GUVONU-373195 format. One record per residue (C-alpha): x, y, z; residue number from 0. Coordinates in steps of 0.1 Angstrom, whole numbers, always signed. Example, Ala and Ser with C-alpha at 12.3 -4.5 7.8 and 13.67 -1.06 7.14 Angstrom:
BEGIN
SITE    xx    yy    zz   k
SITE  +123   -45   +78   0
SITE  +137   -11   +71   1
This chain:
BEGIN
SITE    xx    yy    zz   k
SITE  -289  +304   -74   0
SITE  -319  +318   -90   1
SITE  -310  +352  -107   2
SITE  -338  +371   -90   3
SITE  -320  +369   -60   4
SITE  -290  +394   -50   5
SITE  -257  +379   -46   6
SITE  -237  +384   -16   7
SITE  -200  +372   -10   8
SITE  -196  +339    +4   9
SITE  -172  +333   +37  10
SITE  -149  +313    +8  11
SITE  -140  +315   -26  12
SITE  -168  +299   -48  13
SITE  -155  +280   -76  14
SITE  -160  +302  -111  15
SITE  -184  +286  -140  16
SITE  -202  +261  -114  17
SITE  -233  +286  -109  18
SITE  -229  +294   -75  19
SITE  -241  +321   -61  20
SITE  -249  +330   -21  21
SITE  -281  +342    -9  22
SITE  -277  +367   +12  23
SITE  -290  +362   +52  24
SITE  -317  +383   +50  25
SITE  -333  +371   +22  26
SITE  -336  +331   +40  27
SITE  -340  +343   +77  28
SITE  -374  +354   +75  29
SITE  -381  +320   +63  30
SITE  -363  +300   +83  31
SITE  -394  +287  +101  32
SITE  -409  +271   +75  33
SITE  -380  +245   +57  34
SITE  -411  +237   +32  35
SITE  -409  +271   +17  36
SITE  -394  +270   -20  37
SITE  -361  +290   -10  38
SITE  -349  +259    +7  39
SITE  -352  +235   -23  40
SITE  -334  +232   -56  41
SITE  -301  +253   -39  42
SITE  -273  +239   -18  43
SITE  -277  +248   +18  44
SITE  -242  +246   +32  45
SITE  -241  +245   +70  46
SITE  -202  +244   +70  47
SITE  -180  +257   +42  48
SITE  -148  +233   +28  49
SITE  -119  +230   +51  50
SITE   -87  +228   +36  51
SITE   -78  +195   +54  52
SITE  -107  +182   +54  53
SITE  -117  +148   +33  54
SITE  -156  +147   +24  55
SITE  -182  +120   +14  56
SITE  -214  +129    -9  57
SITE  -243  +103    -7  58
SITE  -269  +109   -32  59
SITE  -306   +93   -32  60
SITE  -322  +101   -69  61
SITE  -359  +105   -75  62
SITE  -376  +106  -109  63
SITE  -381  +145  -105  64
SITE  -417  +139  -107  65
SITE  -426  +165   -80  66
SITE  -431  +132   -56  67
SITE  -402  +118   -38  68
SITE  -370  +139   -39  69
SITE  -334  +142   -50  70
SITE  -308  +145   -19  71
SITE  -272  +153   -25  72
SITE  -258  +151   +10  73
SITE  -223  +164   +19  74
SITE  -206  +150   +48  75
SITE  -176  +157   +67  76
SITE  -150  +128   +75  77
SITE  -146  +125  +115  78
SITE  -111  +128  +131  79
SITE  -100  +130  +168  80
SITE  -112  +163  +172  81
SITE  -145  +166  +152  82
SITE  -173  +139  +144  83
SITE  -186  +130  +110  84
SITE  -210  +159  +102  85
SITE  -237  +170   +80  86
SITE  -222  +202   +66  87
SITE  -243  +208   +29  88
SITE  -272  +197   +16  89
SITE  -293  +201   -18  90
SITE  -328  +190   -19  91
SITE  -348  +188   -51  92
SITE  -386  +173   -60  93
SITE  -384  +183   -98  94
SITE  -351  +179  -109  95
SITE  -338  +154  -137  96
SITE  -318  +124  -128  97
SITE  -295  +135  -157  98
SITE  -295  +172  -146  99
SITE  -287  +161  -109 100
SITE  -255  +148  -121 101
SITE  -244  +186  -128 102
SITE  -250  +194   -95 103
SITE  -231  +165   -81 104
SITE  -200  +176  -100 105
SITE  -203  +212   -88 106
SITE  -205  +200   -51 107
SITE  -180  +172   -53 108
SITE  -153  +196   -68 109
SITE  -164  +225   -44 110
SITE  -156  +198   -15 111
SITE  -124  +189   -29 112
SITE   -98  +181    -6 113
SITE   -62  +194    -2 114
SITE   -48  +176   -30 115
SITE   -74  +187   -49 116
SITE   -90  +155   -56 117
SITE  -133  +161   -57 118
SITE  -151  +142   -28 119
SITE  -161  +105   -24 120
SITE  -191  +101   -47 121
SITE  -217   +75   -32 122
SITE  -246   +75   -55 123
SITE  -275   +52   -49 124
SITE  -276   +33   -78 125
SITE  -310   +17   -74 126
SITE  -339   +27  -103 127
SITE  -328   +66  -113 128
SITE  -296   +68   -96 129
SITE  -279   +47  -124 130
SITE  -287   +72  -147 131
SITE  -271  +102  -130 132
SITE  -238   +81  -119 133
SITE  -238   +70  -157 134
SITE  -238  +110  -165 135
SITE  -217  +120  -140 136
SITE  -189   +91  -152 137
SITE  -190   +98  -191 138
SITE  -200  +133  -196 139
SITE  -181  +147  -168 140
SITE  -151  +128  -160 141
SITE  -156  +127  -124 142
SITE  -129  +106  -106 143
SITE  -137  +100   -72 144
SITE  -167   +72   -69 145
SITE  -173   +49   -40 146
SITE  -165   +10   -53 147
SITE  -196   -14   -44 148
SITE  -182   -39   -15 149
SITE  -194   -77    -6 150
SITE  -202   -71   +33 151
SITE  -202  -109   +32 152
SITE  -169  -120   +17 153
SITE  -147  -141   +38 154
SITE  -116  -131   +26 155
SITE  -107   -93   +25 156
SITE   -88   -93   -11 157
SITE  -123  -101   -24 158
SITE  -141   -74    -7 159
SITE  -140   -49   -34 160
SITE  -165   -55   -66 161
SITE  -160   -41  -101 162
SITE  -192   -21   -94 163
SITE  -194   +17   -86 164
SITE  -223   +31   -64 165
SITE  -240   +22   -37 166
SITE  -269    -6   -41 167
SITE  -296    -9   -15 168
SITE  -316   -42   -13 169
SITE  -335   -59   +14 170
SITE  -302   -71   +27 171
SITE  -281   -39   +28 172
SITE  -307   -15   +40 173
SITE  -311   -27   +77 174
SITE  -270   -21   +81 175
SITE  -274   +11   +66 176
SITE  -302   +20   +88 177
SITE  -291    +7  +117 178
SITE  -258   +17  +117 179
SITE  -272   +58  +112 180
SITE  -295   +54  +138 181
SITE  -273   +42  +163 182
SITE  -247   +70  +153 183
SITE  -268  +100  +156 184
SITE  -282   +87  +193 185
SITE  -242   +83  +207 186
SITE  -228  +109  +223 187
SITE  -198   +98  +240 188
SITE  -197  +102  +278 189
SITE  -163  +109  +282 190
SITE  -153  +135  +255 191
SITE  -191  +148  +245 192
SITE  -187  +142  +210 193
SITE  -214  +125  +189 194
SITE  -205   +96  +162 195
SITE  -226  +116  +139 196
SITE  -238  +157  +135 197
SITE  -271  +164  +117 198
SITE  -273  +204  +108 199
SITE  -299  +198   +82 200
SITE  -339  +207   +92 201
SITE  -349  +189   +60 202
SITE  -333  +153   +81 203
SITE  -347  +165  +115 204
SITE  -379  +168   +99 205
SITE  -380  +130   +83 206
SITE  -366  +116  +115 207
SITE  -394  +127  +133 208
SITE  -418  +114  +110 209
SITE  -398   +80  +104 210
SITE  -421   +55  +118 211
SITE  -415   +13  +128 212
SITE  -446    -5  +117 213
SITE  -462   -26  +144 214
SITE  -445   -56  +152 215
SITE  -416   -46  +128 216
SITE  -380   -38  +131 217
SITE  -359    -4  +127 218
SITE  -350   -12   +97 219
SITE  -387   -20   +83 220
SITE  -394   +20   +90 221
SITE  -406   +43   +69 222
SITE  -417   +80   +63 223
SITE  -450   +88   +75 224
SITE  -482   +97   +55 225
SITE  -472  +124   +35 226
SITE  -439  +132   +50 227
SITE  -406  +116   +29 228
SITE  -375   +99   +42 229
SITE  -351  +105   +11 230
SITE  -327  +129   +33 231
SITE  -323  +104   +60 232
SITE  -315   +76   +34 233
SITE  -290   +93   +19 234
SITE  -273  +106   +53 235
SITE  -272   +70   +59 236
SITE  -256   +60   +28 237
SITE  -228   +87   +37 238
SITE  -226   +77   +74 239
SITE  -221   +38   +62 240
SITE  -194   +48   +38 241
SITE  -176   +70   +61 242
SITE  -172   +48   +87 243
SITE  -163   +19   +58 244
SITE  -138   +37   +42 245
SITE  -117   +57   +67 246
SITE  -126   +39  +100 247
SITE  -135    +4   +96 248
SITE  -104   -12   +92 249
SITE   -86    +4  +120 250
SITE   -96   +14  +155 251
SITE  -128   +27  +157 252
SITE  -127   +65  +158 253
SITE  -150   +70  +187 254
SITE  -130   +40  +209 255
SITE   -98   +54  +197 256
SITE  -109   +90  +208 257
SITE  -121   +79  +241 258
SITE   -86   +59  +246 259
SITE   -67   +93  +240 260
SITE   -88  +110  +266 261
SITE   -85   +84  +290 262
SITE   -47   +87  +283 263
SITE   -45  +124  +292 264
SITE   -66  +117  +323 265
SITE   -42   +92  +334 266
SITE   -15  +116  +323 267
SITE   -24  +148  +342 268
SITE   -34  +128  +375 269
SITE    +4  +110  +371 270
SITE   +20  +149  +369 271
SITE    -5  +160  +398 272
SITE   +15  +134  +420 273
SITE   +45  +158  +421 274
SITE   +69  +129  +411 275
SITE   +55  +103  +432 276
SITE   +63   +67  +416 277
SITE   +34   +58  +393 278
SITE    +6   +33  +403 279
SITE    -4    +5  +382 280
SITE   -19   -29  +389 281
SITE   +12   -37  +401 282
SITE   +19   -21  +429 283
SITE   -15    -8  +436 284
SITE   -44   -29  +447 285
SITE   -66   -20  +418 286
SITE   -70   -43  +389 287
SITE   -59   -38  +355 288
SITE   -94   -29  +346 289
SITE   -99    -4  +370 290
SITE   -65    +9  +356 291
SITE   -80   +12  +324 292
SITE  -108   +28  +333 293
SITE   -88   +63  +338 294
SITE  -110   +71  +368 295
SITE  -102   +82  +401 296
SITE  -120   +89  +435 297
SITE  -117  +127  +437 298
SITE  -120  +122  +473 299
SITE   -91   +99  +477 300
SITE   -69  +105  +445 301
SITE   -52   +74  +458 302
SITE   -83   +50  +453 303
SITE   -93   +41  +419 304
SITE  -129   +37  +411 305
SITE  -145   +15  +380 306
SITE  -167   +26  +359 307
């Protein structure tokens, strides 16, 4: 943080020696309506501090630092049964050099370390200037936790992982991450009320509002509107994809798992309310197995199941 800003004790302990200093609310709150204000650039915006038992993914979109496109370091918390995947911190800069960005990545990754002390999973988009940032982070910072590039079309799971580090955006992979991200931010589970991905950054919100699909084009052809940016959106999309790929894709999808447990709790509560009466199942009732699996009951007639 800038030396001319007064410091304030952060709600969690800041890692010594990493140049992190909290900006007091009396400084940033008067500017909160204008997220293009200089205060909200070249600083780590923290929406949720590190949690002891959580895991984090950091996705990085790297620009040249020539005050045109923006470099973004995006921190996403890995979702669990109680919490959605969530955007918890973000660093945005239009002027930082790709090599200097590695120092930010190193500090943020170690700030959001997991309970075992492992720094956050780092997924840097290596197209263009990103390879420069990753090389600096790997060789001069000895960072240890990088995303390993995967072949999404590998027929054999054993051959899915490559020997390359980082994320590579191409005409083949861009539709993958854009489609997955847009679906995640649009989806809120009707049973649990939990979204598939939660956005907190005003920068990301603003970019979503200006993200435009060209006439007769597809969703993945969408780009930032005139005078707008899509760097935060792309960083979030990479993070969303990496989080799902590494932690939820090889098992039951997290939203399905969460929904199934909620349905089981609903059924258990209903059975308990029957005060010892025999459990109803598709064998001894006139409802189907599919209707039983829905876990929904007619409140006016608890002996009857309704299908949703």
